[in-house]
A tleap script that builds the chain and sets N, CA, C and O, in Angstrom:
source leaprc.protein.ff14SB
mol = sequence {
  NMET ASN TYR LEU ILE LEU ASN ILE LEU THR
  ILE GLY LEU LEU PHE ALA SER THR PRO GLY
  PHE ALA GLN GLU HIE HIE HIE GLY HIE ASN
  GLY SER ASP LYS ALA THR GLN PRO ILE ILE
  GLU ILE MET ARG GLY MET ASN THR ASN LEU
  ASN LYS LEU THR ASP ALA VAL ILE LEU GLU
  ASP PHE SER LEU ILE ALA SER SER ALA HIE
  ASP ILE ALA ASN HIE PRO GLY ILE ASP GLN
  GLU ASP LEU ASN GLN LEU PHE GLU ARG LEU
  GLY ASN ARG LYS GLN ALA PHE ILE SER CYS
  ASP SER ALA VAL HIE ASN LEU ALA ALA ASP
  ILE SER LYS ALA ALA GLU ALA GLN ASN MET
  ASP LEU VAL LEU GLU LYS TYR ALA ALA MET
  LEU ALA LYS THR VAL GLU CYS HIE GLN LYS
  TYR ARG LEU CLYS
}
set mol.1.N position { 157.358 100.707 106.592 }
set mol.1.CA position { 157.978 99.816 106.447 }
set mol.1.C position { 157.366 98.227 106.307 }
set mol.1.O position { 157.804 97.299 105.627 }
set mol.2.N position { 156.613 98.258 106.884 }
set mol.2.CA position { 155.547 97.144 106.334 }
set mol.2.C position { 155.261 96.891 104.972 }
set mol.2.O position { 155.463 95.907 104.260 }
set mol.3.N position { 154.792 97.901 104.785 }
set mol.3.CA position { 154.272 98.163 102.894 }
set mol.3.C position { 155.492 97.702 102.390 }
set mol.3.O position { 155.392 96.855 101.502 }
set mol.4.N position { 157.046 98.168 102.855 }
set mol.4.CA position { 158.087 97.703 101.930 }
set mol.4.C position { 158.432 95.905 102.092 }
set mol.4.O position { 158.808 95.136 101.207 }
set mol.5.N position { 158.213 95.683 103.207 }
set mol.5.CA position { 158.349 94.393 103.667 }
set mol.5.C position { 157.611 93.307 102.706 }
set mol.5.O position { 158.092 92.408 102.016 }
set mol.6.N position { 155.864 93.841 102.976 }
set mol.6.CA position { 155.004 93.371 102.006 }
set mol.6.C position { 155.415 93.169 100.777 }
set mol.6.O position { 155.249 92.090 100.208 }
set mol.7.N position { 156.151 94.458 100.090 }
set mol.7.CA position { 155.855 94.475 98.444 }
set mol.7.C position { 157.149 93.643 98.066 }
set mol.7.O position { 157.221 93.032 96.999 }
set mol.8.N position { 158.208 93.656 99.042 }
set mol.8.CA position { 159.410 92.558 98.847 }
set mol.8.C position { 159.192 91.271 98.788 }
set mol.8.O position { 159.609 90.517 97.908 }
set mol.9.N position { 158.317 90.889 100.027 }
set mol.9.CA position { 158.064 89.341 100.115 }
set mol.9.C position { 157.193 88.741 98.591 }
set mol.9.O position { 157.379 87.753 97.881 }
set mol.10.N position { 156.133 89.951 98.536 }
set mol.10.CA position { 155.452 89.264 97.557 }
set mol.10.C position { 156.535 89.307 96.233 }
set mol.10.O position { 156.459 88.151 95.817 }
set mol.11.N position { 157.188 89.794 95.638 }
set mol.11.CA position { 158.055 89.871 94.591 }
set mol.11.C position { 158.552 88.549 94.293 }
set mol.11.O position { 158.507 87.836 93.290 }
set mol.12.N position { 159.274 88.365 96.016 }
set mol.12.CA position { 160.255 87.177 95.835 }
set mol.12.C position { 159.649 85.914 95.951 }
set mol.12.O position { 160.253 84.883 95.655 }
set mol.13.N position { 157.879 85.939 96.583 }
set mol.13.CA position { 157.534 84.793 96.324 }
set mol.13.C position { 157.183 84.296 94.885 }
set mol.13.O position { 157.393 83.163 94.452 }
set mol.14.N position { 156.554 85.445 94.157 }
set mol.14.CA position { 155.980 85.341 92.810 }
set mol.14.C position { 157.459 84.929 91.902 }
set mol.14.O position { 157.468 84.099 90.992 }
set mol.15.N position { 158.527 85.610 92.318 }
set mol.15.CA position { 159.691 85.178 91.482 }
set mol.15.C position { 160.088 83.785 91.663 }
set mol.15.O position { 160.276 83.040 90.702 }
set mol.16.N position { 160.222 83.413 92.912 }
set mol.16.CA position { 160.432 81.706 93.277 }
set mol.16.C position { 159.789 80.955 92.935 }
set mol.16.O position { 160.110 79.770 93.017 }
set mol.17.N position { 158.725 81.324 92.460 }
set mol.17.CA position { 157.628 80.085 92.195 }
set mol.17.C position { 157.450 79.822 90.805 }
set mol.17.O position { 156.833 78.864 90.339 }
set mol.18.N position { 158.172 80.959 90.006 }
set mol.18.CA position { 158.563 80.837 88.626 }
set mol.18.C position { 158.971 79.751 88.062 }
set mol.18.O position { 159.888 79.070 88.522 }
set mol.19.N position { 158.400 79.506 87.121 }
set mol.19.CA position { 159.036 78.180 86.334 }
set mol.19.C position { 160.278 78.514 85.543 }
set mol.19.O position { 160.330 79.579 84.929 }
set mol.20.N position { 161.370 77.580 85.526 }
set mol.20.CA position { 162.736 77.827 84.969 }
set mol.20.C position { 163.406 78.969 85.813 }
set mol.20.O position { 164.371 79.477 85.242 }
set mol.21.N position { 163.171 79.367 86.774 }
set mol.21.CA position { 163.816 80.129 87.490 }
set mol.21.C position { 165.579 80.361 87.632 }
set mol.21.O position { 166.318 79.780 88.427 }
set mol.22.N position { 165.891 81.197 86.795 }
set mol.22.CA position { 167.436 81.333 86.911 }
set mol.22.C position { 168.039 80.235 85.741 }
set mol.22.O position { 168.809 79.351 86.116 }
set mol.23.N position { 167.745 80.317 84.677 }
set mol.23.CA position { 167.859 79.039 83.944 }
set mol.23.C position { 169.226 79.071 83.312 }
set mol.23.O position { 169.494 77.980 82.808 }
set mol.24.N position { 170.175 79.970 83.179 }
set mol.24.CA position { 171.661 79.831 83.073 }
set mol.24.C position { 172.387 80.922 84.245 }
set mol.24.O position { 173.138 81.799 83.819 }
set mol.25.N position { 172.175 80.835 85.392 }
set mol.25.CA position { 172.648 81.403 86.257 }
set mol.25.C position { 174.227 81.443 86.622 }
set mol.25.O position { 174.844 82.508 86.657 }
set mol.26.N position { 174.782 80.276 86.873 }
set mol.26.CA position { 176.112 79.941 87.235 }
set mol.26.C position { 176.712 80.482 85.947 }
set mol.26.O position { 176.200 80.330 84.837 }
set mol.27.N position { 178.092 81.267 86.254 }
set mol.27.CA position { 179.000 81.477 85.084 }
set mol.27.C position { 180.375 80.965 84.972 }
set mol.27.O position { 181.236 81.257 84.142 }
set mol.28.N position { 180.429 79.941 86.211 }
set mol.28.CA position { 181.399 78.983 85.869 }
set mol.28.C position { 182.646 78.957 87.026 }
set mol.28.O position { 183.694 78.331 86.866 }
set mol.29.N position { 182.353 79.670 88.078 }
set mol.29.CA position { 183.519 79.351 89.251 }
set mol.29.C position { 183.406 78.308 89.687 }
set mol.29.O position { 183.061 78.083 90.847 }
set mol.30.N position { 183.726 77.303 88.683 }
set mol.30.CA position { 183.862 75.878 89.520 }
set mol.30.C position { 184.988 74.908 89.189 }
set mol.30.O position { 185.047 73.829 88.599 }
set mol.31.N position { 186.037 75.877 89.924 }
set mol.31.CA position { 186.979 75.292 89.929 }
set mol.31.C position { 187.699 74.126 90.550 }
set mol.31.O position { 187.337 74.119 91.727 }
set mol.32.N position { 188.677 72.972 90.307 }
set mol.32.CA position { 188.719 71.702 90.624 }
set mol.32.C position { 188.281 71.235 91.939 }
set mol.32.O position { 188.152 70.037 92.193 }
set mol.33.N position { 187.976 72.490 93.058 }
set mol.33.CA position { 187.448 72.160 94.283 }
set mol.33.C position { 186.139 72.610 94.562 }
set mol.33.O position { 185.859 73.009 95.692 }
set mol.34.N position { 185.392 72.588 93.740 }
set mol.34.CA position { 183.804 72.910 93.684 }
set mol.34.C position { 183.280 71.667 92.686 }
set mol.34.O position { 183.842 71.275 91.663 }
set mol.35.N position { 181.870 71.092 93.365 }
set mol.35.CA position { 181.539 70.196 92.267 }
set mol.35.C position { 180.605 70.910 91.726 }
set mol.35.O position { 180.149 71.982 92.125 }
set mol.36.N position { 180.195 70.024 90.390 }
set mol.36.CA position { 179.913 70.845 88.986 }
set mol.36.C position { 178.063 69.749 88.868 }
set mol.36.O position { 177.668 68.630 89.194 }
set mol.37.N position { 177.550 70.872 88.272 }
set mol.37.CA position { 176.105 70.051 88.050 }
set mol.37.C position { 175.560 70.579 86.932 }
set mol.37.O position { 175.877 71.727 86.621 }
set mol.38.N position { 174.435 69.667 85.948 }
set mol.38.CA position { 173.787 70.325 85.151 }
set mol.38.C position { 173.175 71.624 85.408 }
set mol.38.O position { 172.959 71.980 86.566 }
set mol.39.N position { 172.914 72.272 84.521 }
set mol.39.CA position { 172.387 73.553 85.066 }
set mol.39.C position { 171.115 73.337 85.259 }
set mol.39.O position { 170.658 74.407 85.659 }
set mol.40.N position { 170.232 72.508 85.196 }
set mol.40.CA position { 169.123 72.200 85.582 }
set mol.40.C position { 168.934 71.806 86.912 }
set mol.40.O position { 167.976 72.216 87.567 }
set mol.41.N position { 169.958 70.880 87.452 }
set mol.41.CA position { 170.080 70.531 88.785 }
set mol.41.C position { 170.173 71.697 89.798 }
set mol.41.O position { 169.475 71.739 90.811 }
set mol.42.N position { 171.321 72.891 89.368 }
set mol.42.CA position { 171.491 73.706 89.718 }
set mol.42.C position { 170.471 74.635 90.183 }
set mol.42.O position { 170.609 75.264 91.232 }
set mol.43.N position { 168.927 74.791 89.040 }
set mol.43.CA position { 168.115 75.766 88.952 }
set mol.43.C position { 167.305 75.359 89.884 }
set mol.43.O position { 166.623 76.131 90.559 }
set mol.44.N position { 167.308 74.039 90.009 }
set mol.44.CA position { 166.391 73.413 90.996 }
set mol.44.C position { 167.056 73.616 92.313 }
set mol.44.O position { 166.177 73.873 93.135 }
set mol.45.N position { 168.155 73.612 92.823 }
set mol.45.CA position { 168.639 73.739 93.825 }
set mol.45.C position { 168.410 75.441 94.716 }
set mol.45.O position { 168.208 75.900 95.840 }
set mol.46.N position { 168.645 75.938 93.066 }
set mol.46.CA position { 168.465 77.992 93.584 }
set mol.46.C position { 167.055 78.164 93.881 }
set mol.46.O position { 166.749 79.088 94.635 }
set mol.47.N position { 166.163 77.427 93.411 }
set mol.47.CA position { 164.734 77.517 93.356 }
set mol.47.C position { 164.522 77.382 95.049 }
set mol.47.O position { 164.050 78.205 95.833 }
set mol.48.N position { 164.933 76.342 95.234 }
set mol.48.CA position { 164.883 75.785 96.466 }
set mol.48.C position { 165.191 76.512 97.620 }
set mol.48.O position { 164.471 76.730 98.594 }
set mol.49.N position { 166.662 76.960 97.341 }
set mol.49.CA position { 167.172 77.964 98.368 }
set mol.49.C position { 166.211 79.659 98.220 }
set mol.49.O position { 166.079 80.518 99.091 }
set mol.50.N position { 165.894 79.653 97.368 }
set mol.50.CA position { 165.343 81.058 97.204 }
set mol.50.C position { 164.009 80.896 97.845 }
set mol.50.O position { 163.678 81.865 98.528 }
set mol.51.N position { 163.240 79.998 97.797 }
set mol.51.CA position { 162.363 79.521 98.811 }
set mol.51.C position { 162.327 79.753 100.181 }
set mol.51.O position { 161.623 80.569 100.776 }
set mol.52.N position { 163.264 78.853 100.707 }
set mol.52.CA position { 163.809 78.624 101.977 }
set mol.52.C position { 164.255 80.377 102.251 }
set mol.52.O position { 163.723 80.857 103.252 }
set mol.53.N position { 165.029 81.178 101.570 }
set mol.53.CA position { 165.193 82.280 102.000 }
set mol.53.C position { 164.452 82.942 102.228 }
set mol.53.O position { 164.700 83.745 103.129 }
set mol.54.N position { 162.817 83.011 101.402 }
set mol.54.CA position { 162.082 83.892 101.377 }
set mol.54.C position { 161.272 83.552 102.759 }
set mol.54.O position { 160.984 84.344 103.656 }
set mol.55.N position { 160.980 82.127 102.680 }
set mol.55.CA position { 160.462 81.699 104.005 }
set mol.55.C position { 161.065 82.332 105.554 }
set mol.55.O position { 160.355 82.696 106.492 }
set mol.56.N position { 162.307 82.335 105.512 }
set mol.56.CA position { 163.045 82.666 106.543 }
set mol.56.C position { 163.242 84.189 106.573 }
set mol.56.O position { 163.697 84.590 107.644 }
set mol.57.N position { 162.998 85.156 105.619 }
set mol.57.CA position { 162.810 86.451 105.711 }
set mol.57.C position { 161.217 86.739 106.454 }
set mol.57.O position { 161.103 87.388 107.494 }
set mol.58.N position { 160.076 86.146 105.734 }
set mol.58.CA position { 159.154 86.254 106.532 }
set mol.58.C position { 158.896 85.555 108.031 }
set mol.58.O position { 157.904 85.706 108.743 }
set mol.59.N position { 159.664 85.031 108.204 }
set mol.59.CA position { 159.476 84.109 109.965 }
set mol.59.C position { 160.468 84.933 110.905 }
set mol.59.O position { 160.495 84.803 112.129 }
set mol.60.N position { 161.593 86.132 109.892 }
set mol.60.CA position { 162.928 86.478 110.833 }
set mol.60.C position { 163.491 85.599 111.262 }
set mol.60.O position { 163.603 85.710 112.483 }
set mol.61.N position { 164.106 84.381 110.707 }
set mol.61.CA position { 164.790 83.370 110.891 }
set mol.61.C position { 166.181 83.760 110.662 }
set mol.61.O position { 166.504 83.321 109.559 }
set mol.62.N position { 167.019 84.304 111.138 }
set mol.62.CA position { 167.988 84.780 110.866 }
set mol.62.C position { 169.192 83.526 110.600 }
set mol.62.O position { 169.818 83.522 109.540 }
set mol.63.N position { 169.380 82.740 111.399 }
set mol.63.CA position { 169.709 81.233 110.896 }
set mol.63.C position { 169.227 80.894 109.635 }
set mol.63.O position { 170.227 80.535 109.013 }
set mol.64.N position { 168.539 80.833 109.122 }
set mol.64.CA position { 167.864 80.329 108.005 }
set mol.64.C position { 168.208 80.886 106.922 }
set mol.64.O position { 168.610 80.342 105.894 }
set mol.65.N position { 167.949 82.735 107.286 }
set mol.65.CA position { 168.363 83.705 105.862 }
set mol.65.C position { 169.546 83.576 105.938 }
set mol.65.O position { 169.999 84.088 104.915 }
set mol.66.N position { 170.859 82.948 106.933 }
set mol.66.CA position { 171.813 83.387 106.372 }
set mol.66.C position { 172.742 81.986 106.020 }
set mol.66.O position { 173.935 82.084 105.736 }
set mol.67.N position { 172.033 80.682 106.079 }
set mol.67.CA position { 172.148 79.853 105.587 }
set mol.67.C position { 171.850 79.423 103.996 }
set mol.67.O position { 172.536 78.838 103.157 }
set mol.68.N position { 170.406 80.032 103.979 }
set mol.68.CA position { 169.771 79.860 102.666 }
set mol.68.C position { 170.474 81.010 101.644 }
set mol.68.O position { 170.618 80.678 100.467 }
set mol.69.N position { 170.801 82.008 101.960 }
set mol.69.CA position { 171.598 82.986 101.087 }
set mol.69.C position { 173.252 82.724 100.761 }
set mol.69.O position { 173.854 83.143 99.773 }
set mol.70.N position { 173.823 81.891 101.901 }
set mol.70.CA position { 175.009 81.330 101.815 }
set mol.70.C position { 175.089 80.305 100.491 }
set mol.70.O position { 175.785 80.385 99.479 }
set mol.71.N position { 174.219 79.434 100.852 }
set mol.71.CA position { 174.003 78.415 99.763 }
set mol.71.C position { 173.190 79.177 97.875 }
set mol.71.O position { 173.165 78.550 96.816 }
set mol.72.N position { 172.859 80.089 98.028 }
set mol.72.CA position { 172.983 80.882 96.782 }
set mol.72.C position { 173.651 81.185 96.260 }
set mol.72.O position { 173.586 81.174 95.031 }
set mol.73.N position { 174.779 81.673 97.021 }
set mol.73.CA position { 176.260 82.189 96.606 }
set mol.73.C position { 177.110 81.415 96.459 }
set mol.73.O position { 178.193 81.798 96.018 }
set mol.74.N position { 176.903 80.155 96.763 }
set mol.74.CA position { 178.003 79.209 96.761 }
set mol.74.C position { 177.357 77.917 96.216 }
set mol.74.O position { 177.740 76.827 96.642 }
set mol.75.N position { 176.470 78.005 95.362 }
set mol.75.CA position { 175.681 76.852 94.818 }
set mol.75.C position { 176.924 76.341 93.507 }
set mol.75.O position { 177.612 77.062 92.785 }
set mol.76.N position { 176.876 75.444 93.554 }
set mol.76.CA position { 177.865 74.197 92.544 }
set mol.76.C position { 178.205 74.938 91.195 }
set mol.76.O position { 177.219 75.542 90.775 }
set mol.77.N position { 178.976 75.025 90.643 }
set mol.77.CA position { 179.489 75.231 89.229 }
set mol.77.C position { 178.566 74.651 88.016 }
set mol.77.O position { 177.726 73.885 88.489 }
set mol.78.N position { 178.481 74.752 86.881 }
set mol.78.CA position { 177.939 74.485 85.795 }
set mol.78.C position { 178.773 73.511 85.185 }
set mol.78.O position { 179.903 73.892 84.881 }
set mol.79.N position { 178.428 72.216 84.917 }
set mol.79.CA position { 179.321 71.459 84.281 }
set mol.79.C position { 179.876 71.970 83.048 }
set mol.79.O position { 179.249 72.812 82.406 }
set mol.80.N position { 181.036 71.520 82.648 }
set mol.80.CA position { 182.120 72.283 81.854 }
set mol.80.C position { 181.322 72.257 79.997 }
set mol.80.O position { 181.798 72.889 79.054 }
set mol.81.N position { 180.309 71.531 79.937 }
set mol.81.CA position { 179.697 71.101 78.619 }
set mol.81.C position { 178.577 72.139 78.667 }
set mol.81.O position { 178.413 72.912 77.724 }
set mol.82.N position { 177.802 72.164 79.759 }
set mol.82.CA position { 176.821 73.211 79.898 }
set mol.82.C position { 177.185 74.514 80.024 }
set mol.82.O position { 176.297 75.343 79.824 }
set mol.83.N position { 178.563 75.002 80.381 }
set mol.83.CA position { 179.058 76.030 80.844 }
set mol.83.C position { 179.401 76.645 79.194 }
set mol.83.O position { 178.940 77.714 78.794 }
set mol.84.N position { 180.326 75.705 78.329 }
set mol.84.CA position { 180.121 76.070 77.090 }
set mol.84.C position { 179.231 76.366 76.231 }
set mol.84.O position { 179.481 77.185 75.347 }
set mol.85.N position { 177.920 75.702 76.339 }
set mol.85.CA position { 177.081 75.945 75.479 }
set mol.85.C position { 176.487 77.440 76.014 }
set mol.85.O position { 176.085 78.321 75.254 }
set mol.86.N position { 176.520 77.522 77.349 }
set mol.86.CA position { 176.019 78.906 77.579 }
set mol.86.C position { 176.870 80.145 77.158 }
set mol.86.O position { 176.222 81.179 76.995 }
set mol.87.N position { 177.943 80.195 76.999 }
set mol.87.CA position { 178.988 80.925 76.488 }
set mol.87.C position { 178.787 81.155 75.275 }
set mol.87.O position { 178.940 82.290 74.822 }
set mol.88.N position { 178.384 80.055 74.473 }
set mol.88.CA position { 178.699 80.344 73.018 }
set mol.88.C position { 177.260 80.766 72.847 }
set mol.88.O position { 177.045 81.414 71.823 }
set mol.89.N position { 176.374 80.565 73.529 }
set mol.89.CA position { 174.991 81.133 73.311 }
set mol.89.C position { 174.920 82.939 73.173 }
set mol.89.O position { 174.681 83.708 72.242 }
set mol.90.N position { 175.320 83.131 74.860 }
set mol.90.CA position { 175.757 84.488 75.047 }
set mol.90.C position { 176.777 85.302 73.990 }
set mol.90.O position { 176.746 86.489 73.665 }
set mol.91.N position { 177.498 84.460 73.660 }
set mol.91.CA position { 178.740 85.338 72.589 }
set mol.91.C position { 179.063 86.531 73.298 }
set mol.91.O position { 179.533 86.652 74.429 }
set mol.92.N position { 178.714 87.455 72.400 }
set mol.92.CA position { 179.379 89.041 73.031 }
set mol.92.C position { 179.117 89.484 74.170 }
set mol.92.O position { 179.803 90.317 74.763 }
set mol.93.N position { 177.833 88.834 74.692 }
set mol.93.CA position { 177.311 89.261 75.958 }
set mol.93.C position { 177.899 88.603 77.352 }
set mol.93.O position { 177.493 88.819 78.494 }
set mol.94.N position { 179.009 87.708 76.918 }
set mol.94.CA position { 179.254 86.766 77.937 }
set mol.94.C position { 179.754 87.834 79.490 }
set mol.94.O position { 179.283 87.802 80.627 }
set mol.95.N position { 180.698 88.569 78.995 }
set mol.95.CA position { 181.272 89.440 79.987 }
set mol.95.C position { 180.000 89.989 81.182 }
set mol.95.O position { 179.868 89.829 82.395 }
set mol.96.N position { 179.338 90.575 80.304 }
set mol.96.CA position { 177.883 91.539 80.981 }
set mol.96.C position { 177.025 90.489 81.712 }
set mol.96.O position { 176.601 90.733 82.842 }
set mol.97.N position { 176.781 89.415 81.137 }
set mol.97.CA position { 176.157 88.423 81.938 }
set mol.97.C position { 176.983 88.078 83.165 }
set mol.97.O position { 176.494 88.253 84.281 }
set mol.98.N position { 178.218 87.594 83.014 }
set mol.98.CA position { 179.106 87.615 84.225 }
set mol.98.C position { 179.059 88.658 85.271 }
set mol.98.O position { 179.024 88.522 86.494 }
set mol.99.N position { 179.066 89.833 84.471 }
set mol.99.CA position { 179.000 91.044 85.684 }
set mol.99.C position { 177.939 90.909 86.331 }
set mol.99.O position { 178.087 90.998 87.550 }
set mol.100.N position { 176.492 90.649 85.815 }
set mol.100.CA position { 175.156 90.948 86.357 }
set mol.100.C position { 175.183 89.752 87.552 }
set mol.100.O position { 174.850 90.004 88.710 }
set mol.101.N position { 175.620 88.432 87.113 }
set mol.101.CA position { 175.386 87.317 87.999 }
set mol.101.C position { 176.270 87.302 89.366 }
set mol.101.O position { 176.047 86.763 90.450 }
set mol.102.N position { 177.291 88.047 88.935 }
set mol.102.CA position { 178.395 88.270 89.960 }
set mol.102.C position { 177.865 88.973 91.168 }
set mol.102.O position { 178.049 88.648 92.342 }
set mol.103.N position { 177.053 90.173 90.619 }
set mol.103.CA position { 176.499 90.825 91.360 }
set mol.103.C position { 175.060 90.131 92.569 }
set mol.103.O position { 174.854 90.279 93.773 }
set mol.104.N position { 174.543 89.589 91.782 }
set mol.104.CA position { 173.481 88.614 92.308 }
set mol.104.C position { 174.356 87.584 94.067 }
set mol.104.O position { 174.213 87.704 95.284 }
set mol.105.N position { 175.105 86.776 93.247 }
set mol.105.CA position { 176.106 86.336 93.988 }
set mol.105.C position { 176.426 87.087 95.154 }
set mol.105.O position { 176.117 86.716 96.286 }
set mol.106.N position { 177.076 88.199 94.881 }
set mol.106.CA position { 177.912 89.262 95.961 }
set mol.106.C position { 176.918 89.714 97.056 }
set mol.106.O position { 177.163 89.775 98.261 }
set mol.107.N position { 175.535 90.080 96.320 }
set mol.107.CA position { 174.129 90.506 97.359 }
set mol.107.C position { 173.604 89.774 98.181 }
set mol.107.O position { 173.043 90.080 99.233 }
set mol.108.N position { 173.922 87.903 97.314 }
set mol.108.CA position { 173.221 87.148 98.420 }
set mol.108.C position { 174.176 86.696 99.777 }
set mol.108.O position { 173.764 86.437 100.908 }
set mol.109.N position { 175.822 86.690 99.197 }
set mol.109.CA position { 176.634 86.962 100.516 }
set mol.109.C position { 176.488 88.136 101.226 }
set mol.109.O position { 176.914 88.077 102.380 }
set mol.110.N position { 175.986 89.240 100.854 }
set mol.110.CA position { 175.419 90.311 101.654 }
set mol.110.C position { 174.567 90.088 102.407 }
set mol.110.O position { 174.592 90.786 103.420 }
set mol.111.N position { 173.731 89.320 102.323 }
set mol.111.CA position { 172.275 88.927 102.847 }
set mol.111.C position { 172.901 87.929 104.076 }
set mol.111.O position { 172.696 88.150 105.269 }
set mol.112.N position { 173.589 86.948 103.630 }
set mol.112.CA position { 173.776 86.365 104.614 }
set mol.112.C position { 175.230 86.580 105.890 }
set mol.112.O position { 175.491 85.790 106.798 }
set mol.113.N position { 175.728 87.457 105.670 }
set mol.113.CA position { 176.135 88.290 106.690 }
set mol.113.C position { 175.366 89.380 107.388 }
set mol.113.O position { 175.609 89.630 108.569 }
set mol.114.N position { 174.328 90.128 106.622 }
set mol.114.CA position { 173.516 91.088 107.816 }
set mol.114.C position { 172.582 90.053 108.502 }
set mol.114.O position { 171.925 90.338 109.504 }
set mol.115.N position { 172.558 88.596 107.784 }
set mol.115.CA position { 171.587 87.832 108.945 }
set mol.115.C position { 172.522 87.490 110.145 }
set mol.115.O position { 172.076 87.321 111.280 }
set mol.116.N position { 173.975 87.387 109.799 }
set mol.116.CA position { 174.409 86.919 110.985 }
set mol.116.C position { 174.799 87.892 112.144 }
set mol.116.O position { 175.185 87.592 113.274 }
set mol.117.N position { 174.606 89.127 111.598 }
set mol.117.CA position { 174.601 90.460 112.419 }
set mol.117.C position { 173.058 90.848 112.980 }
set mol.117.O position { 172.666 91.680 113.798 }
set mol.118.N position { 172.316 89.765 112.080 }
set mol.118.CA position { 170.799 90.468 112.971 }
set mol.118.C position { 170.291 91.345 112.531 }
set mol.118.O position { 169.264 91.823 113.010 }
set mol.119.N position { 170.974 91.859 111.330 }
set mol.119.CA position { 170.338 93.434 110.791 }
set mol.119.C position { 169.118 93.349 109.728 }
set mol.119.O position { 169.321 93.240 108.519 }
set mol.120.N position { 168.080 93.397 110.198 }
set mol.120.CA position { 167.028 92.881 109.374 }
set mol.120.C position { 166.898 93.999 108.074 }
set mol.120.O position { 166.736 93.706 106.890 }
set mol.121.N position { 167.002 95.166 108.581 }
set mol.121.CA position { 166.965 95.880 107.716 }
set mol.121.C position { 167.703 95.848 106.587 }
set mol.121.O position { 167.208 96.036 105.476 }
set mol.122.N position { 169.043 95.589 106.811 }
set mol.122.CA position { 170.131 95.252 105.595 }
set mol.122.C position { 169.637 93.955 104.712 }
set mol.122.O position { 169.740 93.871 103.488 }
set mol.123.N position { 169.024 92.866 105.676 }
set mol.123.CA position { 168.754 91.697 105.235 }
set mol.123.C position { 167.580 92.299 103.938 }
set mol.123.O position { 167.705 91.945 102.765 }
set mol.124.N position { 166.798 92.966 104.270 }
set mol.124.CA position { 165.527 93.429 103.188 }
set mol.124.C position { 166.372 94.185 102.439 }
set mol.124.O position { 165.872 94.298 101.319 }
set mol.125.N position { 167.331 94.713 102.507 }
set mol.125.CA position { 167.656 95.892 101.486 }
set mol.125.C position { 168.324 94.862 100.285 }
set mol.125.O position { 168.124 94.962 99.075 }
set mol.126.N position { 169.227 93.781 101.025 }
set mol.126.CA position { 170.053 93.268 99.932 }
set mol.126.C position { 169.345 92.381 99.133 }
set mol.126.O position { 169.540 92.176 97.935 }
set mol.127.N position { 168.079 91.592 100.224 }
set mol.127.CA position { 167.190 90.852 99.168 }
set mol.127.C position { 166.554 91.491 98.323 }
set mol.127.O position { 166.492 90.993 97.199 }
set mol.128.N position { 165.937 92.675 98.551 }
set mol.128.CA position { 165.071 93.234 97.649 }
set mol.128.C position { 166.183 93.143 96.248 }
set mol.128.O position { 165.894 92.509 95.233 }
set mol.129.N position { 167.331 93.817 96.409 }
set mol.129.CA position { 168.126 94.313 95.683 }
set mol.129.C position { 168.568 92.675 94.562 }
set mol.129.O position { 168.407 92.516 93.352 }
set mol.130.N position { 169.055 91.861 95.453 }
set mol.130.CA position { 169.334 90.560 94.736 }
set mol.130.C position { 168.154 90.094 93.749 }
set mol.130.O position { 168.237 89.735 92.575 }
set mol.131.N position { 166.834 90.229 94.731 }
set mol.131.CA position { 165.596 89.858 93.593 }
set mol.131.C position { 165.395 90.828 92.397 }
set mol.131.O position { 164.747 90.462 91.417 }
set mol.132.N position { 165.966 92.101 92.479 }
set mol.132.CA position { 165.705 92.974 91.270 }
set mol.132.C position { 166.922 92.920 90.328 }
set mol.132.O position { 166.887 93.591 89.296 }
set mol.133.N position { 168.120 92.077 90.654 }
set mol.133.CA position { 169.197 91.938 89.937 }
set mol.133.C position { 169.032 90.763 88.820 }
set mol.133.O position { 169.237 90.687 87.608 }
set mol.134.N position { 168.453 89.684 90.065 }
set mol.134.CA position { 168.313 88.656 89.419 }
set mol.134.C position { 167.099 89.140 88.188 }
set mol.134.O position { 167.398 89.537 87.061 }
set mol.135.N position { 166.056 89.030 88.584 }
set mol.135.CA position { 164.991 89.346 87.691 }
set mol.135.C position { 165.800 90.323 86.332 }
set mol.135.O position { 165.482 90.046 85.175 }
set mol.136.N position { 166.606 91.196 86.540 }
set mol.136.CA position { 167.377 92.397 85.182 }
set mol.136.C position { 168.281 91.178 84.471 }
set mol.136.O position { 168.596 91.268 83.284 }
set mol.137.N position { 168.634 90.143 85.211 }
set mol.137.CA position { 169.668 89.546 84.854 }
set mol.137.C position { 169.135 88.341 83.715 }
set mol.137.O position { 169.670 88.055 82.643 }
set mol.138.N position { 167.905 87.751 84.331 }
set mol.138.CA position { 167.284 86.750 83.675 }
set mol.138.C position { 166.440 87.390 82.152 }
set mol.138.O position { 166.306 86.706 81.137 }
set mol.139.N position { 165.915 88.905 82.306 }
set mol.139.CA position { 165.258 89.310 81.576 }
set mol.139.C position { 166.158 89.207 80.316 }
set mol.139.O position { 165.839 88.741 79.222 }
set mol.140.N position { 167.313 89.722 80.682 }
set mol.140.CA position { 168.461 89.817 79.298 }
set mol.140.C position { 168.944 88.639 78.716 }
set mol.140.O position { 169.129 88.424 77.518 }
set mol.141.N position { 169.155 87.804 79.786 }
set mol.141.CA position { 170.178 86.656 79.372 }
set mol.141.C position { 169.339 85.452 79.369 }
set mol.141.O position { 170.024 84.508 78.976 }
set mol.142.N position { 168.477 85.195 79.566 }
set mol.142.CA position { 167.928 84.145 79.639 }
set mol.142.C position { 167.778 83.311 77.836 }
set mol.142.O position { 167.551 83.943 76.805 }
set mol.143.N position { 167.898 82.446 77.894 }
set mol.143.CA position { 168.272 81.975 76.674 }
set mol.143.C position { 166.371 81.597 75.992 }
set mol.143.O position { 165.420 81.113 76.607 }
set mol.144.N position { 166.466 82.070 74.556 }
set mol.144.CA position { 164.978 82.106 74.446 }
set mol.144.C position { 164.652 80.789 73.378 }
set mol.144.O position { 163.492 80.524 73.062 }
savepdb mol mol.pdb
quit
């Protein structure tokens, strides 16, 4: 179990410190009731929240795990202009990107719920899955 935790945290730390983390993450759940930001600002906030989440997992701080994961799952939407440019660049890959991105958001929400239940095994399982899915999304869909 300790080996698994160490591997998960190492991957998380490496990923969280990577420049350009999640450069085109959000797919536009930006209804009128949700603030929007330029992609770069969203990515800065996501990077901060992922670093906080990783620290919280290491410290087993369930409150901070829950709030950091919640913030990842519920970050601001992308400005409409940035969103239009993103979808234009993705072309026919748009729906696959949205599915991948939604999986990451759902996993972050699952982490938050697991932390609220103080279930560290489930937190670690969902954290590892979220990191893996995020890396997969960015390898497939980042703008080159």
